[in-house]
C-alpha positions in Angstrom: -6.0 6.7 16.2 -7.3 9.3 13.7 -7.0 8.2 10.1 -5.8 10.7 7.6 -7.2 11.2 4.1 -5.4 12.1 1.0 -3.6 10.6 -1.9 -2.5 7.1 -0.8 -2.4 4.8 -3.8 -2.9 1.1 -3.4 -1.5 -0.9 -6.3 -0.5 -4.4 -7.3 -3.1 -6.1 -5.0 -3.0 -9.8 -4.9 -4.4 -12.5 -5.0 -5.9 -11.7 -8.4 -6.5 -14.0 -11.3 -6.3 -12.7 -14.9 -6.6 -9.1 -13.8 -9.7 -9.9 -11.7 -11.6 -11.7 -14.5 -11.8 -14.9 -12.3 -12.1 -15.2 -8.6 -9.2 -16.5 -6.5 -10.1 -19.8 -4.8 -9.4 -21.3 -1.4 -10.9 -23.8 1.0 -12.4 -23.0 4.3 -9.7 -22.5 6.9 -6.9 -21.9 4.4 -4.6 -19.0 5.1 -4.4 -16.7 2.2 -1.8 -14.0 1.8 -3.1 -10.6 0.7 -0.4 -8.3 -0.6 -0.4 -4.7 -2.0 1.9 -1.8 -2.7 0.7 1.1 -0.5 2.6 4.5 -0.6 2.2 8.2 -0.6 4.0 11.3 -1.6 6.0 13.1 1.0 7.5 11.8 4.3 4.4 11.0 6.4 4.0 7.4 7.4 1.3 5.2 5.9 -0.4 2.0 7.1 -2.7 -0.4 5.5 -5.5 -2.8 6.3 -7.4 -5.6 4.5 -11.2 -5.5 4.8 -12.4 -9.0 4.3 -16.2 -9.4 3.6 -17.9 -12.8 4.3 -20.7 -14.2 2.1 -23.1 -13.0 4.8 -21.7 -9.4 4.5 -19.8 -9.3 7.7 -16.6 -7.2 7.4 -13.4 -8.0 9.3 -10.4 -5.6 9.3 -7.0 -7.2 9.3 -4.0 -4.9 9.7 -1.2 -5.3 7.2 2.5 -5.3 7.9 5.4 -4.1 5.7 7.0 -7.0 3.9 10.4 -5.2 3.6 12.4 -2.9 5.8 10.7 0.3 6.7 10.3 2.8 3.9 9.5 0.4 1.0 6.1 -0.2 -0.4 5.0 -3.9 -0.2 2.5 -4.7 2.6 1.0 -8.1 3.6 -1.7 -9.7 5.7 -2.9 -13.2 6.0 -6.7 -13.9 6.1 -8.6 -17.1 6.7 -12.1 -17.6 5.3 -14.2 -19.6 7.9 -17.2 -20.4 5.7 -18.0 -21.5 2.1 -19.1 -18.9 -0.4 -18.0 -15.8 -2.3 -15.7 -13.7 -0.1 -14.4 -10.3 -1.2 -11.6 -8.2 0.1 -10.3 -4.7 -0.4 -7.0 -3.0 0.7 -7.2 0.4 2.3 -4.2 2.6 2.7 -4.2 5.4 5.4 -2.1 8.0 6.8 -0.5 7.1 10.2 0.1 10.2 12.3 1.3 8.2 15.3 4.1 6.5 13.3 5.0 9.8 11.7 5.3 11.5 15.1 7.3 8.5 16.5 9.7 8.5 13.6 10.3 12.3 14.0 10.7 12.0 17.8 13.2 9.1 17.6 15.3 11.2 15.3 15.0 14.6 17.0 14.9 13.9 20.7 18.3 12.1 21.0 19.8 14.9 18.9 18.3 17.6 21.2 16.5 19.2 18.2 13.1 20.8 18.7 12.5 19.0 21.9 9.7 21.3 23.1 7.9 21.2 19.7 8.1 17.4 19.4 6.6 17.0 22.9 3.8 19.5 22.1 3.0 17.7 18.8 2.9 14.4 20.7 0.6 15.8 23.4 -1.7 17.3 20.7 -1.8 14.0 18.8 -2.7 12.1 22.0 -5.4 14.7 23.0 -7.0 14.5 19.5 -7.0 10.7 19.6 -8.5 10.6 23.1 -11.2 13.1 22.0 -12.5 10.8 19.4 -12.0 7.5 21.3 
């Protein structure tokens, strides 16, 4: 799925200790919740991921899920370090064109509004995605 760029703020990321002055701590195998507020201006859908980096530098992407009903900002994922050492993580917010199209299609198709346009947009999105896959 193509990822859009733009202004997608990520705020209130946790876990964080004293504004990042101290590292959060966990034991090997412990499940750790990572939470953040991810949002954008406008009506297009967003999605978010946690990028977890091991002490060896290996990055693992974990998709986040909304913590509240759709349309609100808090997102969450659970990560599990599998080795001792200094791990880091970052939260990335990104535009979700598929979720945007699906939301529009679910509203417009049952109402009989812009059926041809919605189908053309869906086909175009799938073709663009297939071209980069």
